[in-house]
Backbone as numpy.savetxt, mean C-alpha at the origin, in Angstrom:
# Nx Ny Nz CAx CAy CAz Cx Cy Cz
-23.39 -11.67 13.58 -22.03 -11.23 13.26 -22.00 -9.71 13.05
-23.05 -9.18 12.45 -23.07 -7.76 12.15 -22.94 -6.92 13.40
-23.71 -7.25 14.45 -23.64 -6.50 15.69 -22.30 -6.72 16.38
-21.81 -7.95 16.40 -20.55 -8.26 17.07 -19.38 -7.50 16.45
-19.47 -7.17 15.20 -18.33 -6.60 14.50 -18.28 -5.08 14.50
-19.26 -4.39 15.03 -19.21 -2.94 14.99 -18.00 -2.40 15.75
-17.74 -2.95 16.92 -16.59 -2.50 17.69 -15.27 -2.84 17.01
-15.22 -4.01 16.41 -14.01 -4.43 15.73 -13.74 -3.57 14.49
-14.80 -3.23 13.78 -14.63 -2.32 12.65 -14.02 -0.99 13.09
-14.54 -0.46 14.17 -14.05 0.83 14.67 -12.59 0.74 15.08
-12.21 -0.36 15.72 -10.82 -0.55 16.11 -9.90 -0.62 14.91
-10.30 -1.39 13.90 -9.47 -1.54 12.71 -9.34 -0.19 11.98
-10.46 0.48 11.78 -10.41 1.78 11.10 -9.56 2.77 11.87
-9.68 2.78 13.21 -8.88 3.67 14.02 -7.40 3.37 13.93
-7.06 2.06 13.85 -5.64 1.70 13.75 -5.04 2.17 12.43
-5.77 1.99 11.33 -5.24 2.40 10.04 -4.99 3.92 10.02
-5.88 4.67 10.67 -5.68 6.12 10.75 -4.46 6.43 11.63
-4.29 5.72 12.72 -3.13 5.94 13.59 -1.83 5.65 12.85
-1.80 4.56 12.08 -0.62 4.22 11.33 -0.33 5.28 10.27
-1.36 5.76 9.64 -1.19 6.85 8.66 -0.51 8.05 9.30
-0.97 8.44 10.47 -0.39 9.60 11.16 1.09 9.39 11.48
1.43 8.18 11.90 2.83 7.88 12.22 3.73 7.98 10.97
3.25 7.46 9.88 4.04 7.44 8.65 4.18 8.85 8.09
3.11 9.62 8.07 3.18 11.00 7.59 4.19 11.79 8.41
4.17 11.65 9.70 5.11 12.37 10.56 6.55 11.95 10.27
6.77 10.66 10.10 8.12 10.16 9.83 8.64 10.66 8.47
7.79 10.67 7.47 8.22 11.12 6.14 8.50 12.61 6.12
7.68 13.38 6.82 7.97 14.82 6.90 9.25 15.07 7.69
9.56 14.20 8.66 10.82 14.30 9.37 12.01 14.05 8.46
11.89 13.10 7.53 12.97 12.88 6.55 13.18 14.14 5.72
12.10 14.75 5.31 12.22 15.99 4.53 12.97 17.07 5.29
12.67 17.21 6.56 13.29 18.24 7.39 14.78 18.05 7.55
15.24 16.80 7.52 16.65 16.52 7.80 17.48 16.32 6.54
16.90 16.53 5.37 17.68 16.39 4.13 18.47 17.68 3.88
19.78 17.62 4.15 20.61 18.81 4.14 21.57 18.87 2.96
21.64 17.82 2.14 22.51 17.81 0.98 21.75 17.37 -0.25
22.40 17.46 -1.41 21.77 17.04 -2.65 21.11 18.19 -3.39
20.62 17.93 -4.61 20.12 19.01 -5.47 18.88 19.70 -4.97
18.15 19.10 -4.02 16.91 19.69 -3.55 17.01 20.19 -2.11
18.23 20.19 -1.56 18.40 20.56 -0.14 17.98 21.99 0.17
18.10 22.87 -0.82 17.73 24.26 -0.58 16.27 24.57 -0.88
15.54 23.56 -1.33 14.11 23.72 -1.57 13.37 23.57 -0.24
12.14 24.11 -0.15 11.37 23.89 1.06 11.13 22.43 1.34
11.18 22.04 2.58 10.89 20.65 2.93 9.49 20.29 2.50
9.32 19.12 1.95 8.01 18.69 1.47 7.01 18.51 2.60
5.77 18.79 2.29 4.68 18.59 3.24 3.50 17.92 2.51
2.73 17.15 3.27 1.60 16.47 2.70 0.43 17.42 2.51
-0.18 17.34 1.36 -1.45 18.02 1.11 -2.57 17.01 1.38
-3.47 17.35 2.28 -4.49 16.42 2.74 -5.84 16.80 2.13
-6.50 15.83 1.52 -7.79 16.03 0.92 -8.78 15.01 1.48
-9.93 15.47 1.89 -10.99 14.57 2.34 -11.65 13.95 1.12
-11.76 12.63 1.11 -12.42 11.96 0.00 -13.78 11.43 0.46
-14.72 11.44 -0.42 -16.06 10.96 -0.12 -16.55 10.01 -1.20
-17.35 9.05 -0.77 -17.91 8.09 -1.70 -19.42 8.08 -1.50
-20.14 8.08 -2.60 -21.61 8.07 -2.54 -22.14 6.78 -3.15
-23.23 6.29 -2.60 -23.88 5.12 -3.16 -24.70 5.52 -4.40
-25.28 4.57 -5.07 -26.02 4.86 -6.29 -27.19 5.81 -6.06
-27.78 5.76 -4.85 -28.89 6.66 -4.57 -28.44 8.00 -4.00
-27.11 8.22 -3.97 -26.58 9.47 -3.49 -26.30 9.53 -2.01
-26.62 8.49 -1.27 -26.39 8.50 0.18 -24.91 8.28 0.48
-24.56 8.64 1.68 -23.16 8.51 2.11 -22.72 7.08 2.13
-21.54 6.82 1.55 -20.99 5.49 1.52 -19.55 5.45 2.02
-19.21 6.43 2.85 -17.88 6.45 3.45 -16.91 7.34 2.70
-15.65 7.22 3.05 -14.60 8.04 2.44 -13.33 7.89 3.24
-12.51 8.96 3.17 -11.24 8.87 3.88 -10.41 10.12 3.73
-9.09 9.95 3.84 -8.13 11.03 3.68 -7.11 10.64 2.64
-6.90 11.49 1.66 -5.83 11.33 0.69 -4.73 12.32 1.05
-3.56 11.84 1.38 -2.43 12.69 1.77 -1.31 12.49 0.75
-0.97 13.53 0.01 0.03 13.42 -1.05 1.06 14.51 -0.88
2.33 14.14 -0.97 3.43 15.07 -0.99 4.08 15.03 -2.38
4.28 16.18 -2.95 4.90 16.26 -4.27 6.09 17.20 -4.23
7.14 16.83 -4.97 8.27 17.72 -5.11 9.04 18.00 -3.86
9.21 17.01 -2.99 9.96 17.21 -1.76 11.44 17.08 -1.99
12.20 17.20 -0.89 13.65 17.02 -0.96 14.04 15.56 -1.14
13.28 14.67 -0.49 13.54 13.23 -0.54 12.52 12.52 -1.44
11.26 12.90 -1.31 10.20 12.25 -2.02 9.77 13.09 -3.25
9.80 12.47 -4.40 9.27 13.17 -5.57 7.74 13.14 -5.54
7.21 12.03 -5.14 5.75 11.92 -4.91 5.51 10.77 -3.96
4.74 11.02 -2.92 4.36 9.94 -2.00 2.92 10.20 -1.57
2.15 9.15 -1.55 0.78 9.23 -1.09 0.53 8.24 0.02
-0.20 8.68 1.04 -0.59 7.83 2.14 -2.10 8.02 2.31
-2.86 7.05 1.88 -4.32 7.16 1.93 -4.91 6.23 2.98
-5.96 6.72 3.64 -6.79 5.85 4.48 -8.23 6.03 4.06
-8.97 4.95 4.16 -10.39 5.04 3.80 -11.19 4.01 4.57
-12.44 4.34 4.80 -13.40 3.40 5.36 -14.68 3.57 4.56
-15.04 2.54 3.80 -16.17 2.63 2.89 -17.15 1.48 3.15
-18.37 1.69 2.70 -19.38 0.66 2.92 -20.45 0.83 1.85
-21.30 -0.20 1.73 -22.38 -0.11 0.76 -22.72 -1.48 0.21
-23.08 -1.49 -1.06 -23.47 -2.72 -1.74 -22.57 -2.93 -2.94
-21.99 -4.11 -3.05 -21.10 -4.42 -4.17 -21.91 -4.55 -5.46
-21.35 -4.05 -6.56 -21.95 -4.22 -7.86 -21.85 -5.67 -8.33
-22.50 -5.96 -9.42 -22.56 -7.34 -9.92 -21.17 -7.89 -10.24
-20.33 -7.09 -10.90 -19.00 -7.57 -11.25 -18.18 -7.87 -9.99
-18.27 -6.98 -9.00 -17.53 -7.20 -7.76 -18.07 -8.41 -7.01
-19.41 -8.60 -7.05 -20.00 -9.77 -6.41 -19.44 -11.05 -7.01
-19.36 -11.10 -8.33 -18.86 -12.29 -9.01 -17.40 -12.53 -8.68
-16.63 -11.44 -8.59 -15.22 -11.61 -8.27 -15.06 -12.14 -6.85
-15.86 -11.64 -5.91 -15.81 -12.12 -4.54 -16.27 -13.59 -4.45
-17.33 -13.90 -5.16 -17.82 -15.28 -5.12 -16.79 -16.25 -5.69
-16.07 -15.81 -6.73 -15.03 -16.65 -7.31 -13.89 -16.90 -6.35
-13.69 -15.97 -5.40 -12.65 -16.14 -4.39 -13.16 -16.96 -3.18
-14.43 -17.37 -3.24 -14.96 -18.21 -2.18 -15.66 -17.49 -1.06
-15.99 -16.21 -1.25 -16.71 -15.47 -0.20 -18.15 -15.96 -0.16
-18.59 -16.51 0.96 -19.93 -17.10 1.01 -21.04 -16.04 1.04
-22.14 -16.33 0.37 -23.33 -15.52 0.46 -23.26 -14.15 -0.17
-22.20 -13.84 -0.88 -22.01 -12.46 -1.36 -23.01 -12.09 -2.45
-23.42 -13.04 -3.28 -24.35 -12.69 -4.36 -25.78 -12.52 -3.83
-26.12 -13.17 -2.72 -27.45 -13.02 -2.14 -27.51 -11.81 -1.21
-26.40 -11.50 -0.56 -26.36 -10.37 0.37 -25.05 -9.61 0.14
-25.05 -8.68 -0.83 -23.80 -8.04 -1.26 -23.38 -6.82 -0.41
-23.87 -6.73 0.81 -23.44 -5.64 1.68 -21.96 -5.83 1.99
-21.21 -4.71 2.11 -19.81 -4.83 2.49 -19.37 -3.60 3.29
-18.26 -3.76 3.98 -17.55 -2.69 4.68 -16.08 -2.96 4.52
-15.30 -1.93 4.25 -13.85 -2.11 4.06 -13.13 -0.90 4.59
-11.99 -1.15 5.22 -11.15 -0.06 5.71 -9.70 -0.43 5.54
-8.85 0.57 5.28 -7.45 0.25 5.13 -6.59 1.48 4.91
-5.30 1.22 4.83 -4.30 2.23 4.52 -3.53 1.75 3.31
-3.19 2.68 2.41 -2.43 2.35 1.22 -1.37 3.42 1.01
-0.15 2.99 0.75 0.98 3.92 0.62 1.82 3.55 -0.57
2.23 4.56 -1.34 3.21 4.38 -2.41 4.13 5.58 -2.40
5.44 5.32 -2.43 6.43 6.41 -2.41 7.35 6.28 -3.62
7.47 7.39 -4.37 8.42 7.49 -5.47 9.46 8.55 -5.07
10.72 8.17 -5.14 11.78 8.97 -4.53 12.48 9.88 -5.55
13.08 10.96 -5.04 13.86 11.83 -5.90 15.13 11.13 -6.39
15.86 10.55 -5.45 17.14 9.92 -5.76 16.91 8.52 -6.37
17.42 8.26 -7.57 17.23 6.95 -8.18 17.82 5.78 -7.37
18.75 6.08 -6.47 19.33 5.02 -5.65 18.42 4.66 -4.45
17.44 5.49 -4.16 16.46 5.19 -3.12 15.31 4.40 -3.77
14.98 3.25 -3.24 13.92 2.45 -3.85 12.53 3.04 -3.62
11.68 2.88 -4.61 10.25 3.13 -4.40 9.73 2.04 -3.48
8.58 2.30 -2.85 8.05 1.34 -1.91 6.52 1.40 -1.91
5.93 0.27 -1.59 4.45 0.16 -1.46 4.13 -0.58 -0.19
3.07 -0.15 0.49 2.57 -0.85 1.66 1.08 -0.65 1.74
0.36 -1.68 2.13 -1.04 -1.50 2.51 -1.47 -2.59 3.46
-2.42 -2.24 4.31 -3.09 -3.21 5.16 -4.57 -2.84 5.17
-5.43 -3.86 5.30 -6.86 -3.60 5.16 -7.67 -4.69 5.87
-8.90 -4.33 6.15 -9.88 -5.29 6.66 -11.12 -5.20 5.81
-11.69 -6.35 5.46 -12.91 -6.42 4.67 -13.94 -7.23 5.41
-15.19 -6.76 5.39 -16.28 -7.45 6.10 -17.50 -7.57 5.20
-18.16 -8.69 5.26 -19.49 -8.88 4.67 -20.36 -9.56 5.74
-21.64 -9.63 5.55 -22.48 -10.28 6.57 -22.13 -11.74 6.82
-21.41 -12.38 5.90 -21.10 -13.80 6.06 -19.61 -14.11 6.14
-18.77 -13.07 6.11 -17.33 -13.33 6.12 -16.58 -12.06 6.50
-15.32 -12.25 6.92 -14.41 -11.13 7.15 -13.00 -11.64 6.88
-12.10 -10.71 6.55 -10.70 -11.10 6.38 -9.81 -9.86 6.38
-8.53 -10.12 6.55 -7.50 -9.09 6.47 -6.60 -9.33 5.27
-5.93 -8.29 4.84 -4.97 -8.43 3.75 -3.95 -7.30 3.83
-2.91 -7.44 3.03 -1.92 -6.38 2.97 -0.53 -6.87 2.68
0.44 -6.06 3.06 1.84 -6.40 2.83 2.64 -5.18 2.48
3.89 -5.40 2.14 4.80 -4.32 1.74 5.81 -4.91 0.79
6.21 -4.10 -0.21 7.22 -4.58 -1.15 8.09 -3.41 -1.61
9.34 -3.74 -1.91 10.36 -2.77 -2.27 10.55 -2.80 -3.77
10.70 -1.58 -4.37 10.77 -1.49 -5.82 11.93 -0.61 -6.29
13.17 -1.10 -6.12 14.31 -0.32 -6.56 14.51 -0.38 -8.06
14.93 0.74 -8.64 15.33 0.69 -10.06 16.79 0.33 -10.17
17.54 0.56 -9.09 18.96 0.17 -8.99 19.06 -0.66 -7.71
19.18 -1.96 -7.85 19.09 -2.82 -6.66 20.42 -2.92 -5.92
20.34 -2.84 -4.61 21.45 -3.12 -3.71 21.05 -4.33 -2.88
21.77 -5.45 -2.99 21.38 -6.67 -2.27 21.23 -6.48 -0.77
22.08 -5.63 -0.19 21.97 -5.43 1.27 20.67 -4.72 1.64
20.18 -3.83 0.78 18.91 -3.16 1.04 17.75 -4.16 0.98
17.80 -5.00 -0.03 16.79 -6.05 -0.16 16.76 -6.95 1.05
17.95 -7.37 1.48 18.05 -8.29 2.63 17.55 -7.63 3.90
17.92 -6.37 4.11 17.50 -5.69 5.35 16.00 -5.47 5.38
15.41 -5.09 4.24 13.97 -4.87 4.15 13.24 -6.16 4.48
13.67 -7.25 3.86 13.00 -8.53 4.07 13.18 -9.02 5.51
14.33 -8.75 6.10 14.57 -9.28 7.47 13.59 -8.70 8.46
13.25 -7.40 8.30 12.29 -6.80 9.23 10.91 -7.42 9.05
10.52 -7.63 7.79 9.21 -8.25 7.54 9.18 -9.69 8.04
10.29 -10.37 7.88 10.36 -11.76 8.35 10.19 -11.82 9.87
10.82 -10.90 10.58 10.69 -10.90 12.04 9.24 -10.64 12.45
8.55 -9.74 11.73 7.15 -9.47 12.05 6.29 -10.70 11.83
6.57 -11.43 10.76 5.81 -12.64 10.48 6.12 -13.74 11.49
7.41 -13.90 11.83 7.80 -15.00 12.72 7.20 -14.83 14.13
6.87 -13.62 14.51 6.28 -13.40 15.82 4.86 -13.98 15.90
4.29 -14.35 14.74 2.91 -14.83 14.73 2.77 -16.27 14.27
3.55 -16.68 13.29 3.47 -18.06 12.80 4.73 -18.41 12.06
5.29 -19.60 12.25 6.58 -19.94 11.63 6.53 -20.03 10.13
5.34 -20.24 9.57 5.27 -20.37 8.10 4.82 -19.12 7.40
4.48 -18.04 8.14 3.91 -16.85 7.51 4.90 -16.20 6.51
6.15 -16.04 6.92 7.07 -15.31 6.05 7.25 -16.03 4.72
7.56 -17.30 4.73 7.78 -18.01 3.47 6.54 -18.04 2.63
5.36 -18.24 3.26 4.10 -18.22 2.51 3.85 -16.88 1.87
3.99 -15.83 2.66 3.59 -14.51 2.19 4.68 -13.88 1.29
5.93 -14.29 1.45 6.96 -13.86 0.51 6.70 -14.47 -0.85
6.39 -15.78 -0.87 6.09 -16.45 -2.14 4.87 -15.84 -2.81
3.88 -15.47 -2.00 2.67 -14.85 -2.52 3.01 -13.50 -3.16
3.87 -12.73 -2.51 4.28 -11.43 -3.07 5.03 -11.63 -4.38
5.92 -12.62 -4.43 6.65 -12.87 -5.67 5.70 -13.20 -6.81
4.66 -13.94 -6.51 3.69 -14.31 -7.55 2.78 -13.09 -7.88
2.32 -12.40 -6.84 1.34 -11.33 -7.05 1.96 -10.15 -7.81
3.21 -9.80 -7.46 3.83 -8.61 -8.07 4.68 -8.94 -9.31
4.40 -10.07 -9.92 5.03 -10.43 -11.18 4.26 -9.78 -12.32
4.98 -9.27 -13.31 4.37 -8.58 -14.45 4.41 -9.52 -15.66
3.33 -10.25 -15.94 3.38 -11.29 -16.96 3.80 -10.80 -18.35
3.29 -9.66 -18.77 3.59 -9.24 -20.15 5.02 -8.75 -20.28
5.72 -8.51 -19.19 7.15 -8.16 -19.20 8.04 -9.34 -18.79
7.43 -10.38 -18.24 8.18 -11.55 -17.84 9.16 -11.29 -16.72
8.82 -10.36 -15.81 9.71 -10.04 -14.70 8.91 -9.54 -13.51
9.57 -9.47 -12.37 8.94 -8.96 -11.15 8.91 -7.45 -11.19
7.96 -6.87 -10.46 7.87 -5.42 -10.37 9.04 -4.85 -9.54
9.51 -5.59 -8.57 10.60 -5.13 -7.72 11.31 -6.32 -7.10
11.73 -6.18 -5.85 12.45 -7.26 -5.15 11.56 -7.92 -4.10
10.28 -7.66 -4.18 9.32 -8.36 -3.33 9.28 -7.87 -1.89
8.65 -8.67 -1.10 8.39 -8.37 0.30 7.45 -9.44 0.79
6.30 -9.05 1.33 5.26 -10.00 1.69 3.91 -9.48 1.16
3.03 -10.41 0.90 1.66 -10.10 0.49 0.75 -11.19 1.02
-0.38 -10.78 1.61 -1.36 -11.76 2.07 -2.76 -11.19 1.84
-3.70 -12.10 1.64 -5.09 -11.69 1.45 -5.98 -12.81 1.99
-7.25 -12.49 2.19 -8.22 -13.48 2.65 -7.77 -14.13 3.97
-7.07 -13.37 4.82 -6.59 -13.94 6.07 -7.69 -14.00 7.09
-8.14 -15.18 7.39 -9.15 -15.45 8.41 -8.86 -16.80 9.02
-8.13 -16.78 10.14 -7.80 -18.02 10.83 -8.92 -18.47 11.75
-9.98 -17.66 11.85 -11.04 -17.89 12.80 -10.85 -17.13 14.10
-9.66 -16.52 14.27 -9.33 -15.76 15.45 -9.11 -14.31 15.03
-10.15 -13.49 15.14 -10.07 -12.12 14.67 -8.97 -11.34 15.40
-8.86 -11.50 16.69 -7.86 -10.76 17.46 -6.45 -11.10 16.98
-6.18 -12.37 16.73 -4.85 -12.76 16.29 -4.56 -12.21 14.90
-5.55 -12.26 14.02 -5.32 -11.78 12.64 -5.18 -10.28 12.63
-5.94 -9.58 13.49 -5.78 -8.13 13.57 -4.41 -7.77 14.14
-3.95 -8.50 15.14 -2.63 -8.25 15.74 -1.54 -8.43 14.71
-1.65 -9.45 13.88 -0.65 -9.67 12.83 -0.68 -8.52 11.81
-1.88 -8.12 11.41 -1.99 -7.02 10.45 -1.40 -5.74 11.02
-1.62 -5.49 12.29 -1.00 -4.32 12.94 0.53 -4.41 12.90
1.07 -5.61 13.18 2.51 -5.74 13.20 3.15 -5.59 11.81
2.41 -5.97 10.79 2.89 -5.73 9.42 2.98 -4.22 9.20
1.96 -3.48 9.65 1.99 -2.02 9.52 3.11 -1.41 10.34
3.31 -1.90 11.55 4.37 -1.36 12.41 5.75 -1.64 11.84
5.89 -2.73 11.09 7.21 -3.09 10.54 7.62 -2.20 9.38
6.68 -1.49 8.80 7.00 -0.75 7.58 8.11 0.27 7.76
7.95 1.17 8.73 8.97 2.23 8.91 10.35 1.63 9.26
10.44 0.66 10.19 11.74 0.08 10.46 12.34 -0.66 9.26
11.52 -1.12 8.34 12.02 -1.79 7.15 12.50 -0.79 6.09
11.77 0.33 5.94 12.02 1.24 4.85 12.95 2.40 5.20
12.78 2.97 6.39 13.58 4.17 6.71 15.10 3.95 6.68
15.62 2.85 7.24 17.09 2.67 7.17 17.62 2.57 5.74
16.87 1.93 4.85 17.28 1.85 3.46 17.32 3.25 2.84
16.33 4.06 3.14 16.30 5.42 2.60 17.45 6.26 3.16
17.68 6.15 4.47 18.79 6.87 5.07 20.12 6.50 4.41
20.27 5.23 4.06 21.51 4.74 3.48 21.75 5.30 2.08
20.67 5.55 1.32 20.81 5.88 -0.11 20.48 7.32 -0.48
19.87 8.06 0.41 19.30 9.33 -0.02 20.33 10.38 -0.39
21.60 10.21 0.01 22.64 11.16 -0.34 23.61 10.63 -1.40
23.28 9.48 -2.00 24.14 8.93 -3.03 24.06 9.78 -4.30
25.17 10.23 -4.86 25.10 11.01 -6.10 24.53 10.17 -7.24
23.80 10.82 -8.14 23.25 10.08 -9.28 23.53 10.81 -10.57
23.44 10.05 -11.67 23.74 10.54 -12.99 22.47 10.62 -13.82
22.59 11.23 -15.01 21.46 11.26 -15.92 21.04 9.84 -16.32
22.03 8.95 -16.43 21.72 7.56 -16.76 20.93 6.90 -15.64
21.27 7.20 -14.39 20.52 6.65 -13.25 19.08 7.15 -13.29
18.88 8.42 -13.60 17.53 8.97 -13.68 16.74 8.30 -14.80
17.39 8.04 -15.92 16.73 7.38 -17.02 16.28 5.98 -16.61
17.15 5.29 -15.89 16.80 3.95 -15.40 15.61 4.01 -14.45
15.57 5.03 -13.62 14.46 5.23 -12.70 13.14 5.44 -13.44
13.16 6.29 -14.45 11.92 6.62 -15.14 11.38 5.43 -15.93
12.27 4.63 -16.50 11.84 3.43 -17.21 11.24 2.43 -16.24
11.84 2.29 -15.05 11.27 1.38 -14.06 9.92 1.86 -13.59
9.74 3.17 -13.50 8.42 3.68 -13.14 7.38 3.33 -14.18
7.77 3.25 -15.43 6.83 2.82 -16.45 6.33 1.43 -16.19
7.25 0.55 -15.77 6.86 -0.81 -15.40 5.88 -0.80 -14.22
6.18 0.05 -13.24 5.33 0.17 -12.06 3.92 0.61 -12.46
3.84 1.61 -13.34 2.53 2.10 -13.78 1.77 1.02 -14.55
2.45 0.28 -15.40 1.80 -0.79 -16.15 1.16 -1.79 -15.19
1.93 -2.21 -14.18 1.39 -3.19 -13.26 0.16 -2.67 -12.54
0.25 -1.46 -12.02 -0.87 -0.96 -11.22 -2.13 -0.74 -12.04
-1.99 -0.39 -13.30 -3.16 -0.14 -14.13 -3.76 -1.43 -14.71
-2.93 -2.44 -14.90 -3.40 -3.66 -15.56 -3.76 -4.77 -14.58
-2.97 -4.91 -13.50 -3.11 -6.09 -12.66 -3.54 -5.84 -11.22
-3.23 -4.70 -10.66 -3.39 -4.52 -9.23 -4.85 -4.67 -8.80
-5.09 -5.53 -7.84 -6.45 -5.84 -7.37 -7.08 -4.63 -6.67
-6.26 -3.91 -5.90 -6.79 -2.76 -5.18 -7.24 -1.64 -6.10
-6.48 -1.41 -7.19 -6.87 -0.40 -8.17 -8.21 -0.77 -8.80
-8.33 -2.01 -9.19 -9.57 -2.46 -9.83 -10.76 -2.33 -8.89
-10.56 -2.73 -7.63 -11.67 -2.68 -6.66 -12.06 -1.23 -6.40
-11.09 -0.37 -6.21 -11.40 1.02 -5.91 -12.19 1.70 -7.02
-11.77 1.48 -8.26 -12.48 2.11 -9.37 -13.86 1.47 -9.58
-13.95 0.15 -9.37 -15.22 -0.54 -9.57 -16.27 -0.16 -8.53
-15.83 0.22 -7.34 -16.77 0.54 -6.27 -17.00 2.04 -6.11
-16.52 2.83 -7.05 -16.85 4.24 -7.06 -16.08 5.11 -6.11
-14.93 4.65 -5.61 -14.13 5.49 -4.73 -13.47 6.60 -5.55
-13.03 7.64 -4.86 -12.42 8.79 -5.52 -11.27 8.32 -6.43
-11.39 8.61 -7.74 -10.43 8.13 -8.72 -9.03 8.65 -8.46
-8.92 9.90 -8.00 -7.59 10.45 -7.72 -6.91 9.70 -6.58
-7.71 9.31 -5.58 -7.16 8.56 -4.47 -6.74 7.16 -4.92
-7.59 6.53 -5.75 -7.26 5.19 -6.22 -5.98 5.18 -7.06
-5.82 6.22 -7.90 -4.67 6.28 -8.81 -3.49 7.03 -8.21
-3.55 7.30 -6.92 -2.46 7.97 -6.23 -1.14 7.24 -6.42
-1.18 5.93 -6.62 0.03 5.14 -6.71 0.88 5.42 -7.95
0.30 6.06 -8.95 1.03 6.28 -10.19 2.16 7.27 -10.00
3.30 7.05 -10.64 4.43 7.96 -10.48 4.18 9.29 -11.16
4.86 10.36 -10.70 4.63 11.69 -11.29 5.21 11.83 -12.69
6.29 11.10 -12.97 6.96 11.11 -14.26 7.44 9.69 -14.56
7.27 9.26 -15.79 7.73 7.91 -16.18 8.07 7.95 -17.66
8.75 6.92 -18.14 9.03 6.85 -19.56 9.10 5.39 -19.98
9.02 5.15 -21.25 9.08 3.80 -21.78 10.21 3.72 -22.83
10.94 2.62 -22.83 12.05 2.49 -23.79 11.57 2.42 -25.24
């Protein structure tokens, strides 16, 4: 399996980088076309790109990626689009977590390889929803799988925005399996629930993990289509709301909701825990945190 998967790893890693480039270009395009509002006279936002590196315990190269962050833009207050491809040996805690999820042979042979893209956007206008998207591939000598999804996180919900966002994701799912959307929507509702607050983080989307139907090409194609669906799902909602006037009360609502978002990512998010546990660049792992937040 190890030899067979070298080409597939390269294809997956290359796709995540290609998707990153598409999204960065689209977001900078939004910045260029923002002609009204309180930030219209400010310079259009641009991504600051940082190369990230990961070292193994003996100091040898263990992969890395690109951290791309835009701060203080006309449309985006903070948005990060990260890609990474890492490899090495899982620590004991990570091995146990993987074994508990049913990954075969991981405690005897803890070698791993992982690649993916992760995006979180926090908007200037409180009427524009925050958003999260990621897709990834994970490989071990005895198993492989895909995961990912996208979810919308408005502080001020508009039902038509929620419906439109979900409809694009549903179409992407339906092109591959009739049960994917309902399964992965329910999974997102469960995964993005904040137990200590007794509420959802946002209005959901789709979430899937451990996807291995036995057909790598089919699962990779689905993962690609989830990534391709992101811009058509998110950009129209942003276009619809980015010029809506807002009040100090709207901003206060936004900052309190960001506090909820930060709580979830620091306490529950599986990707945050994995990134920190495996020694990836902490700034890249914590990129998802909002620039400003408050608690009631």
